[in-house]
FILUMBA-543208 format. One record per atom (N, C-alpha, C): x, y negated, z negated; chain; residue in three letters. Coordinates in steps of 0.2 Angstrom, whole numbers. Atoms other than C-alpha are relative to their C-alpha. Layout:
<sites>
X, Y, Z, A, ala
...
</sites>
This chain:
<sites>
-3, -3, -6, A, met
1203, -133, -755, A, met
7, -2, 1, A, met
-7, 2, -1, A, val
1219, -143, -754, A, val
5, 4, -4, A, val
-4, -4, 5, A, ala
1226, -134, -769, A, ala
1, 7, 2, A, ala
-1, -7, -2, A, his
1222, -117, -762, A, his
4, 1, 6, A, his
-4, 0, -6, A, leu
1230, -121, -745, A, leu
7, -1, -2, A, leu
-7, 1, 2, A, glu
1245, -128, -753, A, glu
4, 6, -3, A, glu
-2, -7, 3, A, ala
1247, -112, -764, A, ala
1, 5, 5, A, ala
-1, -5, -5, A, leu
1244, -101, -749, A, leu
6, -2, 5, A, leu
-6, 1, -4, A, gln
1257, -110, -738, A, gln
6, 2, -4, A, gln
-6, -1, 4, A, gln
1270, -108, -752, A, gln
1, 8, 0, A, gln
0, -7, 1, A, val
1266, -89, -754, A, val
2, 3, 7, A, val
-2, -3, -7, A, val
1267, -86, -735, A, val
7, -2, 2, A, val
-7, 2, -2, A, gln
1283, -96, -733, A, gln
5, 4, -4, A, gln
-5, -5, 4, A, asp
1291, -86, -747, A, asp
1, 6, 3, A, asp
-1, -7, -3, A, ala
1287, -70, -739, A, ala
4, 0, 7, A, ala
-4, 1, -6, A, ile
1294, -77, -722, A, ile
7, 0, -2, A, ile
-7, 1, 2, A, asp
1310, -83, -731, A, asp
3, 6, -3, A, asp
-3, -6, 3, A, gln
1312, -67, -740, A, gln
0, 6, 6, A, gln
-1, -4, -5, A, glu
1311, -58, -723, A, glu
-5, 6, -1, A, glu
4, -6, 1, A, arg
1297, -46, -729, A, arg
-5, 1, 6, A, arg
4, -1, -6, A, leu
1287, -48, -713, A, leu
3, 0, 7, A, leu
-3, 0, -6, A, gly
1300, -49, -700, A, gly
-1, -7, 3, A, gly
2, 6, -4, A, glu
1297, -63, -687, A, glu
-8, -1, 0, A, glu
8, 1, 0, A, pro
1279, -70, -689, A, pro
-2, 0, 8, A, pro
2, -1, -7, A, gln
1270, -66, -673, A, gln
-7, -3, 2, A, gln
7, 2, -1, A, phe
1251, -69, -675, A, phe
-3, -2, -6, A, phe
3, 2, 6, A, ile
1240, -78, -687, A, ile
-8, 0, 2, A, ile
7, 1, 0, A, arg
1221, -76, -689, A, arg
-2, -3, -7, A, arg
2, 3, 7, A, cys
1214, -88, -702, A, cys
-7, -3, 1, A, cys
7, 2, 0, A, val
1195, -91, -706, A, val
-1, -4, -6, A, val
0, 4, 6, A, val
1192, -105, -718, A, val
-7, -3, 0, A, val
6, 4, 1, A, arg
1175, -111, -725, A, arg
1, -7, -3, A, arg
-1, 7, 2, A, ala
1175, -130, -727, A, ala
-5, -2, -5, A, ala
5, 2, 5, A, pro
1166, -138, -741, A, pro
-6, -4, 3, A, pro
6, 3, -4, A, asp
1155, -148, -728, A, asp
3, -2, 7, A, asp
-1, 1, -7, A, glu
1154, -153, -710, A, glu
5, -6, 2, A, glu
-5, 6, -1, A, arg
1164, -169, -712, A, arg
7, 2, -1, A, arg
-7, -2, 1, A, ser
1180, -160, -717, A, ser
2, 5, 5, A, ser
-2, -5, -5, A, leu
1180, -148, -702, A, leu
7, -1, 3, A, leu
-7, 2, -4, A, gly
1194, -157, -692, A, gly
6, -1, -5, A, gly
-5, 1, 4, A, thr
1204, -161, -707, A, thr
3, 7, -3, A, thr
-3, -7, 2, A, val
1205, -143, -713, A, val
3, 4, 5, A, val
-3, -4, -6, A, leu
1208, -136, -696, A, leu
7, -3, 1, A, leu
-6, 3, -1, A, asp
1222, -149, -694, A, asp
5, 3, -5, A, asp
-5, -3, 5, A, arg
1230, -143, -710, A, arg
2, 7, 1, A, arg
-2, -7, -1, A, ile
1229, -125, -706, A, ile
4, 1, 6, A, ile
-4, 0, -6, A, ala
1236, -128, -689, A, ala
7, -2, -2, A, ala
-7, 2, 2, A, ser
1251, -137, -697, A, ser
3, 5, -4, A, ser
-3, -5, 4, A, met
1254, -123, -709, A, met
2, 5, 5, A, met
-2, -5, -5, A, gly
1254, -111, -694, A, gly
7, -2, 4, A, gly
-6, 3, -3, A, ala
1267, -122, -685, A, ala
6, 1, -4, A, ala
-6, -1, 5, A, ser
1278, -122, -700, A, ser
2, 7, -1, A, ser
-1, -7, 1, A, trp
1277, -103, -702, A, trp
4, 2, 7, A, trp
-3, -2, -7, A, phe
1282, -101, -683, A, phe
6, -4, 1, A, phe
-6, 4, -1, A, gly
1295, -115, -684, A, gly
0, -5, 5, A, gly
0, 5, -5, A, ser
1289, -126, -671, A, ser
-8, -1, 2, A, ser
7, 1, -2, A, ala
1273, -134, -664, A, ala
-2, 4, 6, A, ala
2, -4, -5, A, pro
1263, -124, -652, A, pro
1, -3, 7, A, pro
0, 3, -7, A, ala
1265, -126, -633, A, ala
-7, -1, 3, A, ala
7, 1, -2, A, asn
1246, -124, -630, A, asn
-4, 0, -5, A, asn
6, 0, 5, A, arg
1231, -128, -640, A, arg
-6, -2, 3, A, arg
7, 1, -3, A, thr
1213, -126, -636, A, thr
-5, 0, -6, A, thr
5, 1, 6, A, arg
1199, -132, -648, A, arg
-7, 1, 3, A, arg
7, -1, -2, A, arg
1181, -126, -647, A, arg
-4, -2, -6, A, arg
4, 2, 5, A, gly
1166, -132, -657, A, gly
-1, -7, -2, A, gly
0, 7, 2, A, ala
1169, -150, -658, A, ala
-7, -3, 1, A, ala
7, 2, -1, A, gly
1153, -159, -661, A, gly
-6, 4, -2, A, gly
5, -5, 2, A, ser
1144, -144, -667, A, ser
-3, -1, -7, A, ser
2, 1, 7, A, gly
1144, -149, -685, A, gly
0, 7, -4, A, gly
0, -7, 3, A, val
1146, -130, -689, A, val
6, 3, 0, A, val
-7, -4, 0, A, tyr
1163, -124, -684, A, tyr
5, -4, 5, A, tyr
-5, 1, -5, A, leu
1179, -128, -675, A, leu
5, 6, 0, A, leu
-5, -6, -1, A, thr
1191, -115, -668, A, thr
5, -3, 4, A, thr
-5, 2, -4, A, glu
1208, -118, -662, A, glu
4, 7, 2, A, glu
-4, -6, -2, A, met
1218, -105, -651, A, met
6, -3, 2, A, met
-6, 3, -2, A, ser
1236, -109, -650, A, ser
5, 6, 2, A, ser
-5, -4, -2, A, thr
1251, -101, -641, A, thr
7, -4, 0, A, thr
-7, 3, 0, A, trp
1270, -104, -642, A, trp
4, 3, 6, A, trp
-5, -2, -5, A, asp
1283, -102, -629, A, asp
3, 7, -1, A, asp
-4, -6, 2, A, thr
1291, -88, -639, A, thr
-5, 6, -1, A, thr
5, -6, 0, A, gly
1275, -77, -638, A, gly
-4, 0, -6, A, gly
5, 0, 6, A, gln
1267, -81, -655, A, gln
-6, -3, 2, A, gln
7, 3, -1, A, ser
1249, -85, -656, A, ser
-4, -1, -6, A, ser
4, 1, 6, A, ala
1236, -91, -668, A, ala
-8, -1, 2, A, ala
7, 2, -1, A, ile
1217, -91, -669, A, ile
-2, -2, -7, A, ile
2, 4, 7, A, leu
1211, -103, -683, A, leu
-7, -2, 1, A, leu
7, 2, 0, A, thr
1193, -106, -687, A, thr
-2, -3, -7, A, thr
2, 3, 6, A, val
1185, -118, -700, A, val
-8, -1, 2, A, val
7, 1, 0, A, ser
1166, -117, -703, A, ser
-3, -3, -6, A, ser
4, 3, 5, A, ala
1154, -127, -713, A, ala
-5, 5, -2, A, ala
5, -5, 2, A, thr
1143, -117, -724, A, thr
-6, -4, -3, A, thr
7, 2, 2, A, ile
1125, -119, -729, A, ile
1, -3, -8, A, ile
-1, 2, 7, A, gly
1130, -121, -748, A, gly
5, -5, 0, A, gly
-5, 5, 1, A, val
1139, -137, -750, A, val
4, 1, -6, A, val
-5, -1, 5, A, gly
1155, -135, -760, A, gly
2, 7, 0, A, gly
-3, -7, -1, A, ser
1157, -117, -755, A, ser
6, 0, 4, A, ser
-6, 0, -4, A, gln
1174, -113, -749, A, gln
3, 7, 0, A, gln
-3, -7, -1, A, gly
1185, -98, -744, A, gly
5, 0, 5, A, gly
-5, 0, -5, A, ile
1200, -93, -735, A, ile
1, 8, 1, A, ile
-1, -7, -2, A, asp
1203, -77, -725, A, asp
6, 0, 5, A, asp
-6, 0, -4, A, leu
1221, -75, -718, A, leu
3, 6, 1, A, leu
-4, -6, -2, A, met
1230, -62, -709, A, met
6, -3, 4, A, met
-6, 2, -4, A, leu
1248, -65, -703, A, leu
4, 6, 1, A, leu
-3, -6, -2, A, val
1256, -51, -693, A, val
7, -2, 2, A, val
-7, 1, -2, A, gly
1275, -51, -692, A, gly
3, 6, 4, A, gly
-3, -5, -4, A, ser
1287, -40, -682, A, ser
1, 7, -4, A, ser
-1, -6, 5, A, arg
1289, -28, -698, A, arg
-5, 0, -5, A, arg
5, 0, 5, A, gly
1274, -31, -708, A, gly
-6, -5, 1, A, gly
5, 4, -1, A, ala
1258, -40, -711, A, ala
-2, -3, -7, A, ala
2, 3, 6, A, leu
1251, -52, -725, A, leu
-7, -1, 1, A, leu
7, 2, 1, A, tyr
1233, -53, -730, A, tyr
-1, -4, -6, A, tyr
2, 4, 6, A, his
1225, -66, -741, A, his
-7, -2, 1, A, his
7, 2, 0, A, gln
1207, -69, -746, A, gln
-2, -3, -6, A, gln
3, 3, 6, A, val
1199, -80, -758, A, val
-7, -3, 1, A, val
</sites>
């Protein structure tokens, strides 16, 4: 999972640096974690990636699903008008993983799914 996230972070950062998307405005990311113990760690990782793409930490963060053992969702907003909805879910099949990302910019969008 970590290798997939690191590769994804670099691909997205390259697209931002090359100004192919314009200014990043909105992130929707759904990640299947390998197990319920990694929900918080994976969500923290994708939240950090989003903050780096937007260039700063969010002004407001709200998490839901803590203690469910099934999912964690974070809704984040920035003072500059950007926002993100990030969800990590544990799956029935231990070891099953996946990433579904949509990043909308002021001049385009990037989609990634594994």
